[in-house]
Structure formats: structure tokens, C-alpha cells
MARKE-763544 format. One record per residue: residue number from 0; x negated, y, z of N, C-alpha, C in turn. Coordinates in steps of 0.05 Angstrom, whole numbers. Example, Ala and Ser with C-alpha at 12.3 -4.5 7.8 and 13.67 -1.06 7.14 Angstrom:
// MARKE-763544
- k_n.u_n.v_n.w_ca.u_ca.v_ca.w_c.u_c.v_c.w
- 0_-264_-114_156_-246_-90_156_-264_-66_156
- 1_-257_-45_142_-273_-21_143_-258_1_157
// end
This chain:
// MARKE-763544
- k_n.u_n.v_n.w_ca.u_ca.v_ca.w_c.u_c.v_c.w
- 0_86_257_-2440_103_266_-2416_120_244_-2420
- 1_139_245_-2434_162_223_-2431_146_188_-2428
- 2_136_187_-2446_113_157_-2445_113_156_-2416
- 3_98_171_-2406_85_170_-2378_105_164_-2352
- 4_123_183_-2358_146_176_-2340_152_145_-2342
- 5_165_142_-2363_176_114_-2376_156_95_-2354
- 6_129_90_-2367_120_77_-2360_116_72_-2321
- 7_117_95_-2320_113_100_-2284_141_83_-2265
- 8_162_87_-2284_187_74_-2274_192_51_-2285
- 9_168_40_-2298_180_14_-2308_177_-6_-2284
- 10_193_-23_-2276_185_-42_-2250_174_-64_-2266
- 11_149_-76_-2244_134_-89_-2253_147_-120_-2247
- 12_136_-137_-2260_150_-168_-2261_130_-182_-2238
- 13_142_-197_-2223_128_-212_-2202_117_-232_-2212
- 14_90_-238_-2217_74_-257_-2225_67_-276_-2211
- 15_75_-275_-2182_75_-292_-2164_84_-317_-2168
- 16_75_-336_-2166_84_-373_-2170_101_-371_-2138
- 17_132_-385_-2143_142_-389_-2121_147_-421_-2121
- 18_145_-423_-2096_144_-448_-2084_173_-469_-2089
- 19_176_-492_-2082_196_-502_-2086_216_-497_-2059
- 20_208_-483_-2039_226_-474_-2015_234_-449_-2019
- 21_230_-435_-2042_234_-399_-2049_255_-403_-2065
- 22_271_-422_-2076_289_-421_-2095_315_-406_-2079
- 23_332_-392_-2099_353_-383_-2081_372_-401_-2069
- 24_386_-392_-2051_401_-412_-2033_429_-428_-2046
- 25_438_-408_-2068_455_-419_-2087_454_-448_-2104
- 26_424_-444_-2110_419_-471_-2123_414_-489_-2110
- 27_412_-491_-2088_400_-513_-2067_423_-536_-2058
- 28_426_-562_-2065_446_-577_-2067_444_-591_-2034
- 29_466_-582_-2028_470_-595_-2002_481_-628_-2011
- 30_457_-649_-2010_462_-677_-2019_486_-690_-1989
- 31_469_-679_-1970_481_-700_-1946_511_-690_-1938
- 32_519_-661_-1944_541_-651_-1943_565_-658_-1961
- 33_551_-666_-1982_563_-678_-2010_578_-702_-2003
- 34_553_-719_-1989_563_-750_-1991_581_-749_-1964
- 35_577_-728_-1948_592_-732_-1922_623_-725_-1931
- 36_628_-707_-1946_654_-696_-1956_663_-719_-1975
- 37_655_-737_-1989_659_-760_-2004_670_-774_-1990
- 38_652_-788_-1972_664_-810_-1954_696_-796_-1936
- 39_700_-776_-1931_720_-775_-1912_739_-767_-1934
- 40_741_-766_-1958_761_-763_-1978_763_-796_-1983
- 41_748_-810_-1984_762_-847_-1983_764_-849_-1963
- 42_762_-838_-1940_772_-846_-1907_805_-833_-1911
- 43_808_-815_-1921_834_-800_-1921_851_-815_-1942
- 44_842_-816_-1962_854_-822_-1989_863_-852_-1982
- 45_845_-868_-1978_853_-899_-1975_881_-905_-1959
- 46_883_-895_-1943_911_-902_-1924_934_-888_-1937
- 47_930_-864_-1944_954_-854_-1968_959_-874_-1988
- 48_935_-872_-2004_935_-896_-2026_956_-926_-2019
- 49_952_-936_-1997_963_-953_-1988_988_-953_-1979
- 50_995_-927_-1965_1020_-926_-1953_1042_-921_-1985
- 51_1030_-909_-2007_1045_-905_-2026_1055_-930_-2039
- 52_1035_-940_-2045_1036_-965_-2064_1055_-991_-2039
- 53_1057_-986_-2019_1065_-1006_-2009_1090_-998_-1998
- 54_1105_-975_-2001_1131_-964_-2005_1140_-978_-2026
- 55_1130_-988_-2048_1147_-1000_-2073_1150_-1026_-2071
- 56_1135_-1037_-2064_1129_-1068_-2056_1161_-1087_-2042
- 57_1166_-1102_-2052_1186_-1120_-2035_1182_-1124_-2007
- 58_1203_-1132_-1993_1189_-1142_-1966_1188_-1167_-1967
- 59_1198_-1187_-1982_1189_-1211_-1987_1165_-1227_-1994
- 60_1144_-1201_-2015_1121_-1210_-2024_1102_-1194_-2007
- 61_1109_-1179_-1991_1086_-1156_-1978_1063_-1173_-1969
- 62_1067_-1195_-1952_1052_-1205_-1932_1028_-1223_-1954
- 63_1045_-1228_-1976_1034_-1251_-1994_1011_-1243_-2017
- 64_1010_-1212_-2013_1004_-1200_-2043_966_-1181_-2021
- 65_957_-1172_-2049_934_-1161_-2034_942_-1130_-2028
- 66_935_-1122_-2002_948_-1092_-1994_938_-1070_-2008
- 67_914_-1073_-2024_907_-1049_-2037_913_-1057_-2071
- 68_922_-1073_-2083_932_-1072_-2104_958_-1070_-2109
- 69_969_-1053_-2125_1001_-1044_-2140_1012_-1066_-2145
- 70_1034_-1072_-2132_1055_-1091_-2144_1064_-1094_-2177
- 71_1066_-1116_-2182_1065_-1115_-2213_1104_-1114_-2220
- 72_1118_-1113_-2196_1149_-1111_-2192_1159_-1087_-2177
- 73_1154_-1061_-2182_1162_-1038_-2157_1186_-1041_-2160
- 74_1188_-1028_-2135_1221_-1026_-2129_1228_-1003_-2116
- 75_1257_-991_-2122_1262_-968_-2099_1288_-982_-2074
- 76_1281_-1008_-2073_1302_-1018_-2052_1290_-1009_-2024
- 77_1264_-1005_-2020_1257_-993_-1998_1273_-964_-1990
- 78_1267_-946_-2012_1284_-923_-1998_1308_-914_-2011
- 79_1320_-938_-2020_1349_-934_-2019_1355_-949_-1992
- 80_1347_-966_-1977_1345_-976_-1947_1345_-953_-1926
- 81_1321_-936_-1936_1315_-915_-1922_1337_-892_-1914
- 82_1349_-886_-1941_1370_-866_-1948_1394_-875_-1931
- 83_1401_-900_-1941_1424_-905_-1926_1432_-919_-1889
- 84_1404_-920_-1885_1403_-919_-1856_1401_-885_-1843
- 85_1423_-874_-1845_1417_-845_-1837_1395_-827_-1832
- 86_1379_-829_-1861_1357_-811_-1864_1363_-786_-1865
- 87_1381_-780_-1880_1394_-747_-1877_1392_-736_-1844
- 88_1410_-752_-1833_1418_-741_-1807_1393_-738_-1795
- 89_1375_-758_-1796_1348_-758_-1773_1331_-733_-1783
- 90_1335_-719_-1810_1319_-705_-1829_1325_-682_-1818
- 91_1364_-682_-1814_1370_-656_-1806_1363_-646_-1771
- 92_1366_-662_-1762_1354_-666_-1739_1327_-650_-1723
- 93_1306_-661_-1748_1281_-659_-1745_1279_-632_-1754
- 94_1289_-622_-1769_1294_-593_-1779_1302_-567_-1759
- 95_1319_-575_-1749_1335_-565_-1727_1317_-557_-1700
- 96_1298_-583_-1699_1287_-586_-1673_1264_-567_-1680
- 97_1253_-570_-1707_1232_-559_-1704_1234_-522_-1717
- 98_1253_-518_-1732_1258_-493_-1727_1265_-480_-1708
- 99_1276_-487_-1689_1294_-478_-1668_1265_-481_-1644
- 100_1248_-486_-1646_1229_-487_-1630_1203_-474_-1635
- 101_1204_-473_-1658_1173_-453_-1671_1186_-427_-1675
- 102_1207_-418_-1689_1209_-389_-1687_1210_-372_-1667
- 103_1224_-391_-1641_1218_-369_-1615_1193_-378_-1602
- 104_1183_-401_-1607_1153_-399_-1595_1129_-381_-1609
- 105_1130_-371_-1633_1116_-359_-1647_1123_-325_-1639
- 106_1150_-323_-1634_1160_-292_-1631_1151_-289_-1603
- 107_1153_-306_-1584_1153_-297_-1553_1119_-291_-1555
- 108_1101_-310_-1569_1077_-314_-1567_1054_-287_-1572
- 109_1073_-284_-1597_1056_-248_-1612_1071_-231_-1599
- 110_1089_-230_-1586_1099_-205_-1564_1079_-203_-1535
- 111_1075_-231_-1532_1058_-236_-1503_1029_-233_-1512
- 112_1021_-242_-1531_993_-230_-1543_988_-201_-1542
- 113_1007_-190_-1561_1000_-159_-1565_1008_-148_-1535
- 114_1023_-157_-1516_1020_-140_-1485_992_-145_-1469
- 115_981_-170_-1474_959_-182_-1462_941_-164_-1474
- 116_934_-158_-1498_913_-139_-1510_917_-115_-1511
- 117_940_-102_-1507_944_-73_-1516_965_-63_-1494
- 118_964_-74_-1471_982_-70_-1454_970_-48_-1429
- 119_987_-29_-1419_978_-17_-1400_971_-24_-1375
- 120_988_-44_-1363_983_-58_-1335_963_-76_-1344
- 121_941_-70_-1339_923_-96_-1346_919_-113_-1330
- 122_919_-104_-1303_908_-133_-1281_939_-150_-1286
- 123_964_-145_-1286_984_-160_-1281_984_-177_-1312
- 124_977_-163_-1332_970_-180_-1354_952_-197_-1359
- 125_929_-193_-1349_912_-211_-1347_913_-240_-1322
- 126_924_-231_-1313_938_-257_-1289_953_-269_-1306
- 127_977_-260_-1322_989_-272_-1342_977_-292_-1363
- 128_947_-270_-1376_929_-291_-1397_924_-312_-1382
- 129_918_-309_-1362_906_-337_-1345_924_-360_-1344
- 130_940_-351_-1332_970_-367_-1331_976_-381_-1362
- 131_977_-369_-1378_982_-382_-1407_950_-397_-1409
- 132_926_-390_-1408_901_-412_-1407_907_-437_-1390
- 133_915_-431_-1372_915_-459_-1353_944_-481_-1362
- 134_960_-470_-1385_977_-486_-1395_965_-507_-1414
- 135_935_-495_-1433_924_-507_-1446_918_-539_-1431
- 136_914_-532_-1407_892_-554_-1399_915_-579_-1387
- 137_938_-569_-1383_956_-592_-1385_972_-609_-1401
- 138_967_-627_-1406_980_-651_-1431_1009_-654_-1426
- 139_1027_-658_-1452_1047_-669_-1445_1058_-689_-1434
- 140_1038_-707_-1432_1041_-733_-1423_1048_-735_-1391
- 141_1026_-714_-1380_1023_-711_-1354_1049_-697_-1340
- 142_1069_-686_-1354_1085_-673_-1346_1117_-674_-1352
- 143_1120_-707_-1366_1140_-722_-1379_1161_-724_-1361
- 144_1149_-729_-1334_1167_-740_-1312_1179_-708_-1305
- 145_1166_-693_-1287_1185_-667_-1281_1201_-657_-1305
- 146_1192_-651_-1327_1206_-647_-1349_1234_-663_-1359
- 147_1232_-685_-1351_1256_-705_-1350_1272_-701_-1329
- 148_1264_-692_-1307_1285_-687_-1280_1296_-662_-1288
- 149_1278_-639_-1305_1287_-612_-1304_1313_-610_-1326
- 150_1309_-633_-1347_1330_-639_-1365_1355_-647_-1358
- 151_1351_-667_-1333_1373_-675_-1328_1388_-661_-1307
- 152_1374_-644_-1287_1395_-621_-1275_1405_-602_-1291
- 153_1391_-598_-1318_1401_-575_-1331_1428_-589_-1350
- 154_1437_-615_-1347_1460_-632_-1363_1453_-623_-1391
- 155_1424_-630_-1403_1419_-623_-1425_1410_-644_-1437
- 156_1412_-671_-1427_1399_-697_-1438_1414_-712_-1459
- 157_1397_-718_-1477_1413_-725_-1498_1421_-706_-1517
- 158_1410_-686_-1524_1416_-659_-1539_1394_-656_-1549
- 159_1395_-639_-1570_1375_-625_-1587_1366_-602_-1574
- 160_1381_-591_-1557_1367_-574_-1544_1344_-584_-1513
- 161_1351_-601_-1517_1334_-618_-1487_1306_-621_-1510
- 162_1300_-620_-1537_1275_-628_-1551_1266_-598_-1556
- 163_1285_-580_-1563_1273_-550_-1567_1263_-539_-1543
- 164_1270_-539_-1522_1262_-525_-1497_1231_-527_-1489
- 165_1235_-560_-1485_1201_-564_-1480_1179_-562_-1501
- 166_1197_-559_-1521_1169_-561_-1550_1169_-525_-1546
- 167_1181_-511_-1539_1176_-481_-1540_1160_-471_-1519
- 168_1155_-489_-1498_1136_-482_-1475_1111_-495_-1478
- 169_1109_-514_-1492_1081_-527_-1494_1064_-514_-1524
- 170_1083_-506_-1545_1076_-486_-1561_1065_-461_-1559
- 171_1065_-447_-1535_1067_-424_-1533_1038_-414_-1516
- 172_1027_-427_-1501_995_-425_-1495_981_-420_-1518
- 173_968_-440_-1532_951_-439_-1555_963_-421_-1577
- 174_988_-412_-1583_994_-391_-1604_980_-370_-1581
- 175_993_-361_-1562_975_-341_-1543_953_-333_-1552
- 176_943_-362_-1547_906_-351_-1541_900_-343_-1576
- 177_910_-354_-1589_897_-351_-1625_907_-326_-1632
- 178_926_-323_-1624_940_-298_-1631_927_-271_-1621
- 179_921_-272_-1602_914_-251_-1577_878_-243_-1592
- 180_866_-271_-1593_842_-264_-1613_845_-241_-1633
- 181_863_-244_-1649_869_-234_-1672_873_-207_-1671
- 182_891_-206_-1653_898_-173_-1645_879_-155_-1632
- 183_865_-177_-1615_833_-155_-1603_814_-148_-1627
- 184_824_-169_-1649_796_-147_-1674_811_-132_-1683
- 185_839_-122_-1682_850_-97_-1699_834_-64_-1686
- 186_815_-59_-1697_812_-26_-1685_826_-19_-1672
- 187_823_-11_-1643_833_-1_-1630_847_31_-1645
- 188_830_45_-1659_841_66_-1672_860_72_-1686
- 189_868_51_-1698_896_43_-1711_917_50_-1688
- 190_913_33_-1666_940_39_-1648_942_65_-1643
- 191_923_73_-1632_917_102_-1622_932_127_-1639
- 192_925_119_-1674_931_138_-1689_964_137_-1692
- 193_973_111_-1689_1011_100_-1688_1016_119_-1664
- 194_1002_119_-1642_1017_131_-1618_1017_161_-1620
- 195_998_172_-1631_994_196_-1639_1019_206_-1659
- 196_1023_200_-1673_1042_206_-1689_1072_199_-1678
- 197_1066_191_-1659_1103_188_-1645_1112_158_-1647
- 198_1100_137_-1654_1108_116_-1656_1112_97_-1630
- 199_1138_83_-1623_1135_66_-1601_1115_47_-1604
- 200_1114_29_-1581_1109_4_-1574_1114_-17_-1598
- 201_1148_-23_-1598_1162_-35_-1609_1156_-33_-1647
- 202_1148_-8_-1653_1145_5_-1678_1118_-8_-1689
- 203_1097_-3_-1668_1071_-13_-1666_1069_-38_-1674
- 204_1082_-52_-1661_1079_-84_-1652_1082_-91_-1686
- 205_1111_-86_-1688_1118_-97_-1721_1113_-83_-1747
- 206_1103_-57_-1740_1091_-46_-1767_1066_-50_-1771
- 207_1049_-56_-1749_1024_-43_-1754_1009_-75_-1741
- 208_1010_-90_-1727_1000_-112_-1704_1011_-135_-1728
- 209_1036_-139_-1733_1045_-158_-1749_1039_-160_-1777
- 210_1031_-146_-1789_1021_-149_-1821_990_-150_-1818
- 211_974_-135_-1797_953_-144_-1796_940_-175_-1787
- 212_956_-191_-1771_954_-210_-1762_967_-236_-1778
- 213_985_-228_-1801_1002_-249_-1810_984_-277_-1820
- 214_960_-277_-1821_942_-304_-1827_946_-314_-1801
- 215_941_-306_-1778_938_-318_-1753_977_-332_-1751
- 216_993_-314_-1751_1017_-323_-1749_1030_-343_-1767
- 217_1021_-343_-1786_1028_-366_-1804_1009_-397_-1794
- 218_989_-381_-1785_970_-410_-1780_982_-421_-1759
- 219_993_-410_-1738_1001_-416_-1707_1026_-436_-1721
- 220_1044_-421_-1739_1073_-427_-1747_1065_-457_-1753
- 221_1051_-460_-1780_1040_-483_-1792_1027_-507_-1771
- 222_1014_-499_-1750_1003_-520_-1731_1029_-522_-1712
- 223_1038_-510_-1706_1065_-511_-1683_1083_-531_-1702
- 224_1096_-527_-1720_1114_-535_-1744_1105_-571_-1742
- 225_1072_-568_-1752_1070_-601_-1759_1074_-621_-1723
- 226_1060_-606_-1704_1064_-621_-1679_1093_-632_-1670
- 227_1111_-610_-1675_1137_-615_-1665_1147_-632_-1683
- 228_1146_-622_-1707_1157_-649_-1730_1148_-678_-1726
- 229_1126_-675_-1715_1118_-703_-1718_1114_-713_-1685
- 230_1127_-702_-1670_1126_-716_-1642_1150_-735_-1638
- 231_1142_-751_-1616_1149_-775_-1610_1163_-780_-1584
- 232_1138_-773_-1560_1145_-777_-1535_1175_-765_-1520
- 233_1173_-737_-1533_1202_-719_-1523_1232_-729_-1535
- 234_1226_-747_-1555_1250_-753_-1571_1257_-778_-1561
- 235_1238_-802_-1549_1233_-822_-1538_1254_-820_-1516
- 236_1241_-797_-1501_1247_-805_-1464_1273_-783_-1459
- 237_1277_-763_-1475_1299_-746_-1472_1321_-745_-1484
- 238_1326_-763_-1507_1342_-776_-1529_1349_-803_-1522
- 239_1384_-813_-1522_1390_-839_-1522_1410_-848_-1547
- 240_1425_-831_-1564_1443_-840_-1578_1434_-835_-1608
- 241_1430_-854_-1620_1430_-858_-1647_1427_-827_-1662
- 242_1451_-817_-1666_1453_-792_-1680_1436_-765_-1667
- 243_1427_-772_-1649_1398_-747_-1639_1374_-759_-1645
- 244_1367_-781_-1659_1339_-781_-1661_1328_-763_-1693
- 245_1304_-758_-1682_1283_-749_-1705_1272_-764_-1724
- 246_1265_-760_-1735_1249_-777_-1756_1228_-791_-1751
- 247_1208_-789_-1726_1190_-805_-1715_1203_-831_-1705
- 248_1219_-822_-1691_1237_-841_-1665_1252_-852_-1690
- 249_1262_-845_-1716_1281_-867_-1729_1269_-897_-1742
- 250_1236_-888_-1742_1227_-905_-1751_1233_-936_-1734
- 251_1235_-929_-1715_1255_-956_-1694_1274_-973_-1712
- 252_1284_-964_-1725_1306_-973_-1746_1302_-994_-1757
- 253_1276_-995_-1765_1266_-1014_-1787_1252_-1041_-1776
- 254_1258_-1036_-1746_1245_-1060_-1730_1261_-1075_-1718
- 255_1262_-1100_-1727_1281_-1125_-1723_1272_-1137_-1692
- 256_1281_-1157_-1695_1275_-1175_-1664_1249_-1192_-1673
- 257_1246_-1199_-1694_1218_-1224_-1699_1202_-1208_-1717
- 258_1203_-1179_-1722_1187_-1173_-1740_1191_-1145_-1750
- 259_1177_-1126_-1771_1176_-1104_-1782_1180_-1098_-1806
- 260_1200_-1081_-1816_1202_-1077_-1846_1181_-1062_-1853
- 261_1153_-1070_-1856_1132_-1048_-1861_1134_-1039_-1889
- 262_1143_-1045_-1914_1158_-1025_-1935_1176_-1006_-1933
- 263_1193_-1009_-1911_1214_-987_-1910_1207_-961_-1891
- 264_1185_-984_-1874_1174_-961_-1854_1158_-939_-1870
- 265_1145_-948_-1881_1122_-932_-1899_1140_-914_-1923
- 266_1164_-927_-1929_1178_-914_-1947_1189_-887_-1931
- 267_1194_-889_-1904_1211_-871_-1892_1189_-847_-1878
- 268_1162_-855_-1884_1138_-846_-1875_1140_-820_-1901
- 269_1138_-837_-1924_1130_-815_-1944_1147_-794_-1944
- 270_1181_-804_-1949_1199_-786_-1955_1199_-760_-1925
- 271_1186_-767_-1901_1181_-752_-1882_1160_-732_-1881
- 272_1144_-741_-1902_1117_-731_-1912_1120_-697_-1925
- 273_1136_-710_-1940_1144_-688_-1963_1150_-659_-1960
- 274_1168_-658_-1933_1173_-627_-1929_1142_-618_-1915
- 275_1123_-634_-1913_1104_-625_-1895_1087_-608_-1919
- 276_1085_-630_-1941_1068_-621_-1969_1076_-597_-1978
- 277_1104_-602_-1978_1119_-572_-1995_1105_-538_-1980
- 278_1109_-545_-1950_1106_-525_-1931_1069_-523_-1941
- 279_1057_-539_-1932_1033_-534_-1947_1022_-523_-1975
- 280_1039_-531_-1991_1034_-516_-2018_1040_-489_-2021
- 281_1060_-482_-2009_1067_-457_-2005_1052_-434_-1991
- 282_1038_-452_-1962_1021_-435_-1945_994_-440_-1940
- 283_986_-458_-1964_955_-462_-1956_936_-441_-1961
- 284_936_-416_-1978_925_-394_-1981_923_-378_-1953
- 285_946_-375_-1943_948_-354_-1917_936_-378_-1892
- 286_944_-402_-1903_931_-422_-1880_896_-420_-1876
- 287_886_-423_-1906_862_-428_-1905_848_-398_-1893
- 288_861_-365_-1899_851_-349_-1897_856_-349_-1868
- 289_874_-354_-1848_871_-353_-1821_848_-369_-1814
- 290_851_-391_-1816_824_-407_-1809_792_-396_-1811
- 291_791_-388_-1837_765_-374_-1839_760_-353_-1824
- 292_782_-337_-1824_782_-308_-1809_777_-313_-1782
- 293_791_-336_-1773_784_-338_-1741_754_-357_-1736
- 294_738_-372_-1763_708_-379_-1748_696_-355_-1755
- 295_702_-341_-1772_675_-316_-1777_682_-300_-1757
- 296_702_-299_-1739_704_-283_-1713_682_-290_-1698
// end
């Protein structure tokens, strides 16, 4: 009896031959995708390599040497020149403008996204959502003159606040769009259970919606931070004094009447890129999880 049951429950081996197209998907190699990835790596890595090695070259021998060959006599003179050219002051201005714009923009966008998705006055909130979406269709370059006139009327010209306020306004539309999509994917039953337990809207916002949408919040924070950190047009138009310059605008310091100190410019670019690399090193996991979650939805 036992032998019969064992024989009956023994799975039969599939003796059919499998063709070349029936291999598991995990074993198939995407040669085209791999080659495209390596090509894109070269496209990105070569300019970075050139930027780093050129920052250590002397200005006198820059044009006489091969741009892709490291110099035999590296020097830190370019970095010393950059630091002595009030680099610290430009760096502090960029930090103040970036933090002063990103923190309010993300906070306001998160509360607006929650109100649009879970608010009770749906008609007015839908109209507000459409207003935010219209903001995505208006580029910064098209509004620079009205922004300039508004800043002049507010007596904010040549100040860091003149850079912070427009940056907040232009960061909100995309942030609301991304955050509202993530909040919409949170099950409605969770919000209803919080309300049944007596939680207020403010408590539900910060204790339920905020933790569940943390990858999206970090994603829009990093994106807006990079955009504002690299901004050039607003500092160029809305500031005039050298002590109000940010890092992108400070690159003009190394432009002379008859030429540009290319190694010094690239040394400044390397120093200004280091905070971005540190930010990415600490937030890459949350950023990647937020991006993949957005694609999976």
C-alpha cells in the first residue's frame, strides 16, 4: 500500500525537449541593453574624467597638452585660487537659497497634495489641481520679466529672498503632481480607520500619509534641490552684488577680458558637485525606491 501511494504521488519528469526560446527569462542575456548601458556609461564618465584631471592642470599648460591625458605635474593651485575667490561665501549663499526654497516648497506641496486627494471639497480642490498642472506648462524663461518686475515692486532685488520666493513657486507644481499620485495609491481604508479612531486631519496627514509617502517626499526633495542648486537664470537677473552670487553664477569670477581660466572653472565645478554627491550617497536608496515605485504604479 505504501509503495503504491509513493509511486502514485511521485511527480513525473518532463522528458519533452525544450527549444532555444523556452529557456527561463532570467538566463536570457540582453546584449543590446548591456551594450547601450556601457555606451551611456562612457558618455557620462568621459566628461567627468576630463573635468577632474583638468582641474589639476596648470593654466599655462592646459592648451598645450592632450585634454584626456593626466598632467605629469599636478597642482592644487586652481583649488587654492577658487577658495581664495570667496568660494565659501558663494557656497553659503547656495545652501541658504536651496534650503530656504526646498523645505517650504515640499511642505506646501505635500499638504496641497493631501488636500487634493483626500479633501472633502472636491470641486474647488480639482480646480486647484488644474491650476497646479497649468504651472507645469509655463517655463521659467517665459516669466522672468514679470518675476523681475514683481521683485522690484517688493523691494527685494539683489537679495537672497528674491531667489527663494520664485524658486518655491516653480518647485510646487511638479511636487504636487508627484506627491498626489503617491497619496492616491494609499488605501482609503487606512484614512477612514484613522478618522474612526478620532484622529484629526492634521494627525492623519503627518502620522499616516507622511510615513507612507516618504520615498516620494525624498524624491521631490532631491530633484528640487538639484534644480535650485544648479539654477543660473534667477541669480543672473535678480542679483547684482558679488556677495549675493550663488555657485553657478560665481563661475564668472574666472572669466577674464581675453580668456577663461578653464582649470579654475572646473576646480570650482568639482567643489560645487561634492555636496550633491554626498546627498546622493545618503539618499540613493530612498530615491531609487521612490523612482521604482513611481514606475511600478
